[in-house]
C-alpha positions, -999 to +999 in steps of 0.1 A: +256+128+741+268+096+735+252+086+709+262+050+704+297+050+713+291+019+732+261-007+725+268-022+764+238-050+752+270-062+732+286-073+766+316-068+754+350-065+772+363-030+764+392-017+772+408+023+768+427+055+779+413+082+802+432+116+809+433+110+847+441+150+864+445+130+894+475+118+881+484+141+856+483+112+835+470+084+816+451+057+835+438+023+816+400+018+823+372-010+815+335-001+809+310-017+835+278-008+842+285+023+822+314+032+842+348+039+833+368+018+861+406+028+869+423-007+864+457+006+858+485-012+881+526-016+885+514-047+863+501-032+840+508+007+834+503+006+797+483-008+771+511-022+753+520-044+786+481-055+794+482-067+757+514-087+763+497-109+791+484-145+779+452-133+799+450-109+787+411-107+787+409-127+817+426-102+838+407-069+825+373-089+833+383-093+872+410-067+878+398-038+903+399-004+906+383+032+913+356+047+897+367+073+878+332+085+861+303+073+844+312+067+806+285+094+797+302+125+819+333+114+806+325+114+772+309+148+774+337+163+787+361+148+757+343+172+727+371+190+712+392+212+738+384+197+769+388+207+809+414+192+812+406+191+852+383+165+848+387+129+829+382+127+792+388+101+766+421+093+749+426+069+725+430+034+734+464+029+723+500+044+744+534+024+733+526+006+702+532+018+665+509+032+646+510+012+612+480+012+579+472-014+554+464+005+520+447-006+490+433-036+507+400-035+485+412-050+452+374-054+437+368-015+442+398-006+434+404-025+398+365-013+391+375+018+396+405+014+375+381+005+345+355+031+350+391+057+344+396+036+314+366+030+297+360+066+303+320+062+307+318+043+278+300+012+295+304-009+263+345-007+268+339-010+307+324-048+302+346-057+277+376-052+301+360-067+330+350-097+310+386-099+298+396-100+337+368-123+345+385-146+317+418-149+331+412-151+368+380-179+359+347-157+380+342-127+390+362-096+408+353-107+442+372-140+437+407-120+431+431-129+458+458-111+456+495-124+454+479-151+435+488-164+402+455-154+385+462-116+402+497-121+385+476-128+350+455-100+354+487-078+362+500-090+329+463-084+310+457-046+325+493-039+317+487-049+283+456-023+288+478+003+295+461+005+330+494-007+350+498+017+385+516+015+416+478+009+438+475-019+420+509-033+421+500-034+463+467-039+454+465-074+437+503-084+439+524-105+463+532-073+487+505-054+509+514-015+517+521-015+548+529+022+563+537+043+593+505+066+601+513+084+629+539+084+656+537+071+694+508+082+713+502+108+690+465+097+680+435+113+687+407+098+709+371+099+706+353+135+707+388+151+702+395+173+668+411+157+639+437+180+611+436+185+584+474+198+570+467+237+556+478+230+520+448+206+512+423+212+496+409+180+483+409+153+517+385+129+528+379+102+562+389+064+556+370+044+581+388+015+593+389-017+617+426-015+640+437-045+655+456-040+683+485-066+679+511-072+706+550-077+703+543-118+690+519-110+667+487-119+680+458-103+676+446-093+708+414-073+702+403-044+677+386-005+674+375+021+652+400+042+635+398+070+611+430+073+583+429+111+580+436+116+540+450+143+519+441+132+488+457+164+466+489+156+481+490+119+479+477+122+443+512+146+432+532+119+445+534+086+470+568+100+480+544+123+498+523+096+517+540+108+550+527+143+541+494+131+534+495+109+563+507+120+591+504+157+604+490+170+636+460+151+650+451+134+618+450+103+630+419+089+652+409+052+672+387+045+697+364+045+713+377+016+731+395-021+721+371-051+722+395-072+732+386-104+716+370-133+740+337-156+732+316-131+726+337-113+697+363-128+673+382-125+644+357-139+620+333-107+636+361-085+622+366-105+588+327-096+584+324-067+601+304-032+587+310-001+588+292+030+583+304+065+581+281+095+588+299+133+574+278+160+589+287+194+574+284+226+595+260+237+566+235+210+574+256+186+545+254+151+552+276+124+536+270+089+540+295+059+537+302+026+539+329-003+539+326-042+540+350-062+557+342-096+539+348-075+508+387-075+518+411-090+493+437-101+522+426-116+554+435-101+589+459-124+596+476-119+561+484-081+566+497-091+603+521-113+591+531-084+559+534-064+594+558-082+617+578-119+619+615-122+613+615-091+588+601-068+613+598-069+650+574-045+677+587-048+706+555-030+720+536-039+696+510-023+672+479-010+661+476-018+625+445+001+599+430-024+575+425-004+548+387+008+538+362+001+512+351+035+511+361+062+481+342+092+482+330+103+451+299+125+461+297+163+450+298+186+477+296+216+460+315+220+430+303+193+397+331+170+391+346+180+424+336+152+443+339+149+482+362+170+504+360+183+539+347+215+551+364+227+587+335+216+613+326+185+598+316+159+625+325+122+614+311+094+629+323+060+619+305+033+637+301-007+634+277-033+653+301-045+690+330-016+681+314+019+691+315+048+674+343+071+670+330+109+668+356+135+658+358+169+646+374+186+614+401+217+620+433+221+608+462+206+620+475+240+629+447+251+650+441+214+666+460+213+701+493+212+699+507+175+707+531+179+738+526+140+756+550+119+740+574+091+753+596+107+777+565+125+793+546+095+794+578+072+816+582+103+837+546+108+847+543+067+852+577+070+876+562+095+895+533+075+903+553+042+912+541+026+883+577+016+866 
């Protein structure tokens, strides 16, 4: 049932959230020997509070608490519409803002722009690529966003009539950082994810998501699906909010792997992500994203997000972007990929596990009802505030 949800052989330290029916609310959990242990306390009633600790990893490693159930059993009740009388998995974030960075893989983006400009002519594409390579003194993989070389590439691409707002944030000095979803609205492992009914061209976006506290310290990493409506965003960049933020349109999980001696920031930098979409019609799409090809370092993206210019007192979860761009035709020639209702999306990475969700319309997913005020009332009633 869990299908490599978590590879326990990694000896990783995992932090998550589970809906606990006995508490009529969420509990913080860690995974030990296949069991999910409730480590919620007055000292750390939320994931946000726990990540503020200087000793987060040691605290989770040593925290005591009751067993809520096995990972296998709780996962079995976490798909689709779970039985609310039994525990089920939630997204491993609560009070953190949900932020996302876009266009962070400049090499693949420029390649796609070159291909479009060349209109299928390989000789023309080679000439444009040579011009860009001459400017930067090497291949596109050597291009660093925001560098003097990227400014020269920008000038050359403008001369070629190739400039766009996406190239601006892809290789310019400023990263794209946007709000992906409201606090507490993200879906967890096994849940349905939603597409706005107006969309007819959309896709999953497999990404690494950083867990960052209020001081800008990266405390852990997990997986995310930045569900994207390509047709809506393509109509206008001003529709980014509608393209990105709808009921159930963000998923995070299955757990935050806390940074410790077994998993560090270099593991994030070198992470390989696999995507698999399995359609109800038997269709299968496989894709990949390699963090080693990102054009802005994760630490740089965190600095673009928070600092003297913007504070997050409860921390934030930061999607790092994706290399994946679906071009394979699904049904109609030259129309590329788009979701069908009932698609099962698996996003996996060694060390972080697998995030699984099923695609529905946002209007058919359970409405979001447990917000910040509900959480505060629940924690107060439990004596945790």
